[in-house]
Each structure stands twice: as C-alpha cells, then as structure tokens.
C-alpha positions in Angstrom: -39.7 66.0 -44.5 -36.2 66.3 -45.9 -33.8 69.0 -44.6 -32.6 71.7 -47.0 -29.0 70.5 -46.8 -30.0 67.2 -48.5 -29.7 66.8 -52.3 -32.0 69.0 -54.3 -33.4 68.7 -57.8 -34.2 72.4 -58.4 -35.1 75.8 -56.8 -38.3 77.5 -57.7 -38.6 81.3 -58.0 -41.7 83.5 -58.6 -40.8 86.5 -60.8 -41.5 89.9 -59.0 -44.1 92.1 -60.6 -46.2 93.6 -57.7 -45.2 97.3 -57.2 -47.0 97.2 -53.9 -44.6 94.7 -52.5 -41.7 97.2 -52.7 -43.7 100.5 -52.6 -41.7 103.3 -54.1 -38.6 101.2 -54.5 -39.5 98.5 -57.1 -37.1 99.7 -59.9 -34.0 97.7 -58.6 -35.9 94.5 -57.8 -35.9 92.8 -61.2 -32.1 93.1 -61.3 -31.9 91.8 -57.7 -33.8 88.7 -58.7 -31.7 88.2 -61.8 -28.6 88.2 -59.7 -30.2 85.9 -57.2 -31.4 83.5 -59.9 -27.9 83.5 -61.5 -26.3 82.7 -58.1 -28.5 79.7 -57.6 -28.2 78.5 -61.2 -24.4 78.0 -60.7 -25.4 75.0 -58.5 -28.9 73.9 -59.4 -31.6 74.3 -62.1 -33.8 77.3 -61.4 -37.5 77.1 -62.4 -39.1 80.5 -62.6 -42.9 81.0 -62.6 -44.8 84.2 -63.5 -47.6 85.7 -65.5 -46.9 85.3 -69.3 -46.8 89.0 -69.9 -43.6 89.3 -67.8 -41.7 86.5 -69.6 -40.0 88.8 -72.2 -39.2 91.6 -69.7 -37.7 89.2 -67.2 -34.9 88.3 -69.6 -33.9 85.3 -67.5 -34.1 82.5 -70.0 -30.8 83.6 -71.5 -29.2 82.5 -68.2 -27.8 79.0 -68.2 -29.7 76.4 -66.1 -32.9 78.6 -65.9 -36.4 77.8 -67.3 -39.5 80.0 -67.3 -43.1 78.7 -66.8 -46.2 80.7 -67.5 -48.1 80.6 -64.2 -50.2 83.5 -62.9 -49.1 84.9 -59.5 -49.9 87.8 -57.2 -46.6 88.0 -55.4 -43.0 86.8 -55.2 -42.8 85.0 -51.8 -43.0 81.5 -53.2 -41.6 79.9 -50.0 -44.9 80.8 -48.4 -47.5 79.6 -50.9 -45.5 76.9 -52.7 -45.9 73.2 -51.9 -44.1 71.3 -49.1 -42.3 68.3 -50.6 -42.1 65.2 -48.4 -40.7 61.7 -48.9 -43.0 58.7 -48.8 -42.5 55.9 -46.3 -43.3 52.5 -47.8 -43.8 51.1 -44.3 -46.4 53.7 -43.3 -48.4 54.3 -46.5 -50.1 52.0 -49.0 -47.9 53.1 -51.9 -44.9 54.9 -50.4 -45.2 57.8 -52.8 -43.3 61.0 -52.4 -45.8 63.8 -52.0 -46.2 67.5 -52.5 -48.5 69.1 -49.9 -50.8 71.9 -51.1 -51.5 74.0 -48.0 -54.1 76.7 -48.2 -52.7 80.2 -48.5 -54.4 83.5 -47.6 -51.5 86.0 -47.7 -50.4 85.9 -44.0 -53.8 85.9 -42.4 -55.7 87.9 -45.0 -53.3 90.9 -45.0 -52.7 91.5 -48.7 -55.6 90.7 -51.1 -55.8 89.4 -53.7 -54.0 86.1 -53.2 -56.0 83.7 -55.4 -53.3 83.3 -58.0 -50.7 82.5 -55.4 -52.9 80.0 -53.8 -53.6 78.3 -57.2 -50.0 78.5 -58.3 -49.1 75.7 -55.9 -51.0 73.2 -58.0 -49.1 74.3 -61.1 -45.8 73.9 -59.4 -46.7 70.4 -58.2 -47.8 69.4 -61.7 -44.8 70.9 -63.4 -42.4 69.3 -60.9 -44.1 65.9 -61.5 -45.0 65.1 -57.9 -48.2 63.7 -56.6 -50.2 66.4 -54.8 -52.2 66.1 -51.6 -54.4 68.7 -49.9 -52.9 69.8 -46.6 -56.1 71.0 -45.0 -54.3 73.7 -43.0 -53.7 77.3 -43.9 -50.0 78.0 -43.4 -46.9 79.3 -45.0 -43.6 77.5 -45.8 -41.6 80.2 -44.1 -43.3 79.3 -40.8 -41.9 75.7 -40.9 -38.3 74.6 -40.2 -37.4 70.9 -40.2 -34.1 69.1 -39.4 -34.7 66.1 -41.6 -35.3 63.8 -38.7 -38.9 64.9 -37.9 -38.2 67.8 -35.6 -40.0 71.1 -36.4 -39.5 74.6 -35.3 -42.4 77.0 -35.7 -44.4 79.7 -33.9 -47.9 79.7 -32.5 -48.9 83.0 -34.0 -48.3 81.7 -37.5 -50.4 78.5 -37.2 -52.8 78.6 -34.2 -54.8 81.8 -35.2 -58.3 82.6 -36.2 -57.1 84.3 -39.3 -55.5 81.1 -40.6 -56.9 78.1 -38.9 -60.1 79.0 -37.1 -61.4 76.1 -34.9 -58.1 74.2 -35.0 -56.4 73.6 -31.6 -52.6 73.4 -31.3 -52.8 69.7 -30.8 -55.0 69.2 -33.9 -52.5 71.2 -35.9 -49.6 69.1 -34.5 -51.4 65.9 -35.3 -52.0 67.0 -38.9 -48.4 67.9 -39.4 -47.3 64.6 -37.9 -49.7 62.7 -40.3 -48.5 64.6 -43.5 -44.9 65.3 -42.8 -43.7 62.8 -40.3 -43.1 65.5 -37.7 -42.3 63.8 -34.3 -41.5 66.8 -32.2 -42.6 70.5 -32.4 -40.8 73.4 -30.8 -43.0 76.5 -30.5 -40.6 79.3 -30.6 -42.8 82.0 -29.1 -40.3 84.4 -27.4 -40.8 87.2 -29.9 -40.5 88.3 -33.5 -38.8 91.1 -35.5 -39.9 94.7 -35.6 -41.2 95.3 -39.2 -42.1 91.6 -39.9 -45.6 91.2 -41.3 -45.8 87.4 -41.1 -46.7 87.2 -37.4 -43.3 85.6 -36.7 -42.0 83.3 -39.5 -39.4 80.9 -38.1 -37.1 81.5 -41.1 -36.4 84.9 -39.7 -35.9 83.7 -36.2 -34.2 80.3 -36.0 -32.8 77.7 -38.5 -31.2 74.3 -38.4 -27.7 74.1 -39.9 -27.7 70.4 -39.3 -29.6 68.1 -36.9 -27.4 69.1 -34.0 -26.9 72.8 -34.5 -29.4 75.7 -34.6 -28.7 79.4 -35.2 -31.1 81.9 -33.6 -31.5 85.6 -34.4 -30.5 87.7 -31.4 -30.1 91.5 -30.8 -27.0 92.8 -29.0 -28.5 96.2 -28.2 -30.5 96.2 -25.0 -32.3 99.4 -26.1 -33.5 97.8 -29.3 -37.2 96.6 -29.1 -36.1 93.3 -30.7 -33.7 92.6 -27.8 -35.9 90.9 -25.2 -38.0 88.8 -27.5 -35.2 87.4 -29.5 -33.1 86.5 -26.5 -36.3 84.8 -25.1 -36.3 82.6 -28.2 -32.6 81.8 -27.6 -33.3 80.7 -24.0 -36.3 78.6 -25.0 -34.2 76.8 -27.7 -31.3 76.3 -25.4 -33.5 74.6 -22.9 -35.1 72.4 -25.5 -31.7 71.6 -27.1 -30.5 70.0 -23.8 -33.5 67.7 -23.6 -34.2 66.6 -27.2 -32.5 63.7 -28.9 -30.0 64.1 -30.5 -29.1 67.1 -28.4 -28.9 70.5 -30.2 -26.3 73.2 -29.7 -27.9 76.7 -30.0 -25.8 79.5 -31.5 -26.7 83.2 -31.3 -26.7 84.9 -34.8 -26.9 88.7 -34.2 -29.1 90.8 -36.4 -27.6 93.9 -38.0 -28.1 97.3 -36.4 -31.5 98.9 -37.2 -32.0 100.2 -40.7 -35.0 102.0 -42.1 -36.4 102.6 -45.5 -38.8 105.6 -45.9 -38.8 105.9 -42.1 -39.9 102.2 -41.7 -37.7 99.7 -40.1 -36.9 96.7 -42.2 -36.8 93.1 -40.6 -33.2 92.1 -41.4 -32.1 88.7 -40.2 -29.2 86.4 -41.3 -31.4 83.4 -40.5 -33.1 84.1 -43.9 -30.3 82.2 -45.7 -30.9 79.7 -48.5 -29.3 76.2 -48.5 -28.7 74.7 -51.9 -28.4 71.1 -50.8 -25.0 70.0 -49.3 -22.8 72.0 -51.7 -23.7 75.7 -51.1 -25.2 78.2 -48.7 -26.4 81.7 -49.8 -26.4 84.2 -47.0 -28.1 87.6 -47.1 -26.0 90.7 -46.6 -27.4 94.0 -45.4 -24.6 96.5 -45.9 -23.2 96.5 -42.3 -19.7 95.2 -42.7 -19.2 94.1 -39.1 -22.5 92.2 -38.7 -22.3 90.8 -42.3 -18.9 89.3 -41.7 -19.7 87.9 -38.3 -22.8 86.2 -39.7 -20.9 84.7 -42.7 -18.1 83.6 -40.4 -20.4 81.7 -38.0 -22.6 80.1 -40.7 -19.5 79.1 -42.6 -17.9 77.4 -39.6 -21.1 75.6 -38.7 -21.9 74.5 -42.2 -18.4 73.2 -42.9 -18.3 71.2 -39.6 -21.2 69.2 -40.9 -20.3 69.3 -44.6 -16.6 70.0 -45.3 -16.1 72.0 -48.5 -19.5 73.7 -48.5 -19.3 77.0 -50.4 -20.8 80.1 -48.7 -21.8 83.0 -50.9 -23.3 86.4 -49.8 -26.2 88.0 -51.7 -26.9 91.7 -51.3 -30.4 91.8 -49.9 -30.7 95.5 -48.9 -33.3 96.2 -51.7 -35.0 92.8 -51.4 -35.8 93.2 -47.7 -37.9 96.3 -48.3 -40.4 93.8 -49.4 -40.2 92.3 -45.9 -38.4 89.1 -46.9 -35.0 87.9 -48.1 -33.4 84.9 -49.8 -35.3 82.0 -48.1 -38.7 83.8 -48.5 -38.1 84.3 -52.2 -37.2 80.7 -53.1 -38.5 77.2 -52.8 -36.3 74.1 -52.6 -37.4 71.0 -54.5 -35.6 68.0 -53.1 -34.2 65.2 -55.2 -36.7 62.4 -55.1 -36.2 59.8 -52.4 -34.8 56.3 -53.1 -38.2 54.9 -51.8 -39.6 55.5 -55.3 -36.3 55.1 -57.2 -36.4 58.8 -58.2 
C-alpha cells in the first residue's frame, strides 16, 4: 500500500448533494467544494463523480485539470467508500498486477441509509481509473486506515472489529486479510479515544497520521476540562510506546486540536490530522477559524513535511463549513497513486 506522499496520478472527489449531510447549512457547501477542487487541480488532475443531474449545477468542468463522471452517489465522503489502490508484487503474486480493492461499505455501521449507490460507486471508480479490481471481503472505510508505505498500518478496533461492520470476524482474521491484500506487516490499534462529535467510531484520519515513515502526528487536546483530553493523550502515549519499539523507529508529535466549536449547539469534530497530501509536492491543511491553533498546526506540519521533502508547499483550506458534515479534507477526497513500476505504469 503506497503512502500518500508518493507520486499520484489524480484525486477523486464526490460532488455534494445530500442536504442531510449538512443539515440546515448546505448552501455554502458547493462553493466550498469548488474551492477545494480548484486547490487540488493546481497540482493534480481532479476526477469528480456525481449523479448526472448535478453536472450542470456543479459548474466545475470549466476549471482546468478537472473532469466530471456521471456516477450515482448517496454522499460525498469518497475516502470511505472508494477503493484502496495497492501496488502488485511480482514476487508474491502470479501476475504482479496493481490492484484496486473494493471493500464493502455500509455507511459507518449502518448509520445513514441508503448507502447502496456509494457502495456501487467504488466499482465505477475502479473501472474509470483503469485498475484491476478485487473484492476485499471486509466492510471498512478508507478513513479508518493509515499506512506509511512500508507496510505499517494505524487503525482503531471500533472501526473494524465490530458486529455492525464485520460480524464473526476476529481481530486476527481481519489483520490476516489486510496483510494478504495490502502487504500490511504491522498494525497499531490506536484505541485511546476518539473525538466528541465524530460519527465514524474513531477514524484514524482524525486521530493520527504519518508524515513520513519516521514521523507521526497525533491529535491531542490541551484543555484538561475538555472531554477529548484524556482519550487523545492516551492515543499519544500508546503511539509513543510503539514508536520506540517498531523499525524504523517513529517520532510522535502532538498536534493540538482547536478549542471547542459548535454549530446549532452541536460540537463539530475538528482535527488538523484531516489533512490531504498531494504526493510529494503539496500538503493541504484544514483551517477552522482559530488563528492561534491554525497557525500552530500549519507550522508543525510544514516543518515535518519539509524535513522529509524539502520544498513541499503547504496550503490551508477553510474547512469551517465542511466540518459540519463531520468530515474535512481527507474524508472528502481519494488519492489515486501513480501506477507502480512493477507494471510499467
């Protein structure tokens, strides 16, 4: 499984159209997505999927480096229902093909029916991208999986080993399946705690992310009175302990979340871990309107990214409206890697 800082071919986006995803505050969302798409398109082709009736109102095909594909969808969080692209290993498989894994999707454990169009959209993305698809067998979401490009995976038990997603599967069986399909050699179950307001049961892309194989950022809360405080720091301790024993060793960096913010009296799950890496050249970081925490997050992520990749460009994307849908930049996008040299792609 390639890391997101490796070269990429394109980024996939699912056009927003579900009013229920941003209840009472949908009006600004199409413009939010247009700005997001335009920011990505400065570096990579953007492939947008959506029901055909929204093609004309989206008005995104006028943007350079952007293509629209008529694909029915229920929701916009393509990271979670889109395919997982993996590189083939000629020494381990009969043909060495690069593959796109089609996991089963049931809207985060059956929370938001209907989800049939999203589940089927994966096959369309695989076909449009020109990869060879394979059934994953497991029910899981892309936002629950964070790889470092060397076979190490961060995830959470509550997103994989649950009766609402994978009934009858043990943790070991799930680990074995991930190893078979993605080359995962080591799994860290980051089970300290999640974010208040998060409806995914603890997606890792809100909690901890690799910046490179030797550096991880982890969301923490600096306010001891905040209900997020204890669980997030428990994640930090867990990852610190792991980082000293894995190979190569991993330095763990706290990435403080912004102060609490509510929309319609409901706290939104804001985390700077929900950044989007556009290959080795760029990093898009969500901002949430708190100048102090926004600047601190950008400063830390810039320093770490440039240590590994000098010259990487870091850009902020205002995500205050987007996060009312309970996701941010990483959730709303899907990286398609540049095909591996194993197939000459």
